[in-house]
N, C-alpha and C positions, 0 to 999 in steps of 0.2 A: 729574832733568833732563828725561827723556822725559815724565814725568807733567806737568811744568809746560807743555811744548810742547802736549801733548794738551789741557790745560785751556784754553790760549790759542786753539787751533783751535776748540774748541767755543764759546768766548765770542764769537769773531769770527763764527762761523756764526749764533748766536742773534741777535746785534746786527744782522747783515746781513739776516736774515729779518724782524726787527721793522721795520727801516728800509724795506725793500722793501714790506712790507704797508702801512705808514703812507703812503708815497708813492703806492701804488696806490689807497688809499682817497681820498686828496686829489684825485687825478686823476679818479676815478670820480664822486665826489660834488660836487666844486667846479668843476674845470676843464672836464671833458666829461661832465656828468650825462646819464643816459639819458632820452630823450624819446620818448614814444609818439605815433605818427601812424597815423591810419586804424584805430583799434582796433575789433575786431569787437564788436557789441552783447553777445554772450554773455560777453565778458571784462570787462564793466562791473561795478562794485561794486553791492551790493544797492540802496542808496539812489538811485544813478544809474539803475538799471534801473526803479525805481518812477517816477522823473521821466520816463523815456523812454516808459513805458506811458501816463502822463497826456498826453504830447505826441501819441502815436499816437491816443488817444481824441479829442483836440481836432482833429487833422487829419481823422479819420474823420467827425466831425460836420460838417466843411466840405465834403469831397469825396464822402463816401458810398461810397467804394470798399472794400467789406468784404474782398475778396480781398487787397488790398494791406495792409489793417490786420492780417489774420490772418498774412500772410507776415512782417510786421515783428514781431508778437508771437512767432512761432515762432523768429525769430532770437535771441531773448533766452534761449532754452533753459530755460524754466520747466518743472517737472514737471507742474504743474496751472495752466495759463494762466487758466482761468475763475476759479479761487479767488483768484488774484492781482488780477484786475480787480475782483472783488466786494470784496475787502479794501480796495483803494484807494478804491472808491466809498463804502464805509462811513466810511473815515477822512476824506475830503474833505466828505462830507455832514454828519458830526458837527462838523467844524470850521467849517461855515457857508460853504464855497466852493461856491455853488450852480451856477455855470457848469461848473466841473470835474466836480462830481457828476453833472450832467445828461449831459455827454458820456461819462463813464465808465458811467453807467447804460445809455445807448443802445448803447454798445459791448458791455457785458456781455450785454444782452438779445439782440443780434443774433448773438453767438457761441454762444448756446444756454443762457444762464443763466436758470433759471425760479425767480424769487424775487419774492414779493409786495412786498417793500420797494422794488423798482424802479418799480412802477406809478405812484406820484405824480410821478416825474421824467419818465416817458414820456408821461403824460396831460396835462401842463401846457398844451400848445398847444390842447387841445380842450375847455375848460370851457364855452365859449359855446354849442357845439353841444348839450351836455347840459342847459344851463340852460333851454333852450326848453321843457323838460318842466314847469317850475314854474308857468306860467300855467294849464296844464290841470289841474294838481294842486289848485290853490286852490279851484276850485268843488267838488271832491269832498269836501274837508275841511269846507267850509261846509254841504254837503248832509248830511254825517254828524252835524254838530253841531245841525242844525236840529231833529231829533226831540226832543232833550232839553228845549228850552224849552217845547215844546207838550205840556204835561202836563195831560191832561184831568181827573185826579182832583181838583185844587184847585177846578175850576170850580163844582161843586155847592155853592153857598153856602147851601143849605138848612140844613145843620148849623151851629149858631151859632159857637162859638169853638173847637171841637175840630179842625176841618180846617186852620186857619192854621199850626199847628206843622209839618204835613207838607210844605208847600212849602219851608220853610227848609232841611231836610237836602238836598233835591234841588237847591236853589240852590247849596249848597256842593259838590255832586257833580261839576260839569263837569270839573275837572282830571282825576280818575280815569276818568270815563266819556266822555271825548271819543272813545274808540275802542271803540264797541260791537262785539260779536263778529261779527254778519253784515255784511259789507261787499262790495258789488259793484264791480268794476272797480278795486280797489286791490290792489297787489302787496305793499306793506309797511304794516303797521298800527302805529300808535303805541300801545304798551301801558303805557308809564310815562313820566311827566314830573315829576320830583321835585326840589324845591329842597333841596339838602343843607345850605344855610346856610353859616356861616363856620367855618373850621377852620385849624389850623396844620399839617395833614398834607401840604399841597401847597406847591409853590414859586411859585404864582401862582393867578389865577382861571381855572377850567377848565369846559368842557362835556364831560362824560363820556358817550360814545355807545356803545351796545351794539346789535348787529344779530344776531338769532337766527333759526334755522330751526326745523325740526321737532325736538321733544324738547329745546327750548332749547339747541341746539347753535350755537355762535358761527359766523358766516359771515365768512370773510376775503375781502379783495379787493372789498368793497362800497364804492362811491363815495358820500361824504356831502357835502352842501353846507350851509354856515353863512352866513347873511346877517345883517349888523349895521350899526352906525354907520359902519364903515370899508369897507363894500361886501360882496362875496361871496367866499367862499373854499371850495375843495374839498380833500378828503383821503380817505384810504382806511382801512378796517378791516384788521386783521391785522398791523400793524407792531409790535405789542407782544404776541406770542403768550403771553408769560409771564403776562399778565393774563387774556386771553381771546382766542381766535381772532377773535371778532367785535367786539373792542374798538378804539376810536379816541378820542383826546382832542384837544380844540381849546383853545388858550390864548387867553383873552380879554385884549386889551390896551387896550380903550377902554370906558368906561362906557356903558351903554345897554341896549336890549332886543335879543334875538337870536331867530332862527328856525332850525330844523334840519330837514332832510328827506333822504331817500334818493333818489339819482339813477338807480339801476338799476331803472327802471320807475316806475309810478304809486305815489306815497307820500303818506301823511298828513304834516302839518307840525306839529312841536312849536313853538308860538308863545309869545311873551311870556316868554322866558327873561331875566329882569331882572338886570342887574348895575349897580345904581344906588346903593343904600345902602352906605356905607362900613362895613367890618368893624372890630371892636376890635383893638387892638394885639396882644393875646395870641392872637387867632385871625384873622389878617389876610386870609385868602384865602377867596373865595366859589366855590361850585361847584354845578352842576346835573347830574342824571343823567337821560338820555333813552334809552329802550329801544324799538327797533322789532322787530317780528316779521314774517317773510315769510309771506304768506297762502298756504297750500297749495292747489294746484289740485284 
């Protein structure tokens, strides 16, 4: 008899606890759910913190108050704030969000990030100032090309038919010999301009640019200008260090002829880079390789 009473007491206790827990959960989740107000930035979830950093960068691009931007970043409690800003810059840049990438690049640079990948986004407002160099560069290229046509050897026509073959090789030489070794007043020499033809190795038509220094070491952070049917565009070497520190590529989107030159000083110009003839289906993409070398002082 006492055992039955004890079992009933335990049964009532378990049932009462279950009912109380159920009623409590219903009140907490349905009737009076918890609501957060004025949550501190450090308590935000990871994806919300990323959105907050993007908003901080956008605000900083408008008001320019670096102290306020740094204070807001510190409130998020990141272990490495610079790394977070660079990560978001890379993500938005790869996704094609140019405005957000520009504001994040400016913020990253001003908080002390030294990365060559930021340069194109920081230099976009100033291409016109650099392009003024191009009119002064053109005469130097023409002056360097002038010596090649003036070939005195073919002039002596005293010899009957043996001299004509000699001009023909020199007439086919201009592409490789447009950049003679001694050049005065030129900072960057054009040492190669090669039509690589059609291939299936690329995902589009490209101009592949290499800028080298002493001992053929690639130079990063060099500004390049391409001019073509759609106008002029500038970009920088060093964004693909896995290829070469001095490498940069430009995707051609319109048929026509293009020119390439270096904007960091006086440069020769790679001209007549033609993207006119259609490539076959099995090798649909056309490319050129252009190499500049900095002239040592």
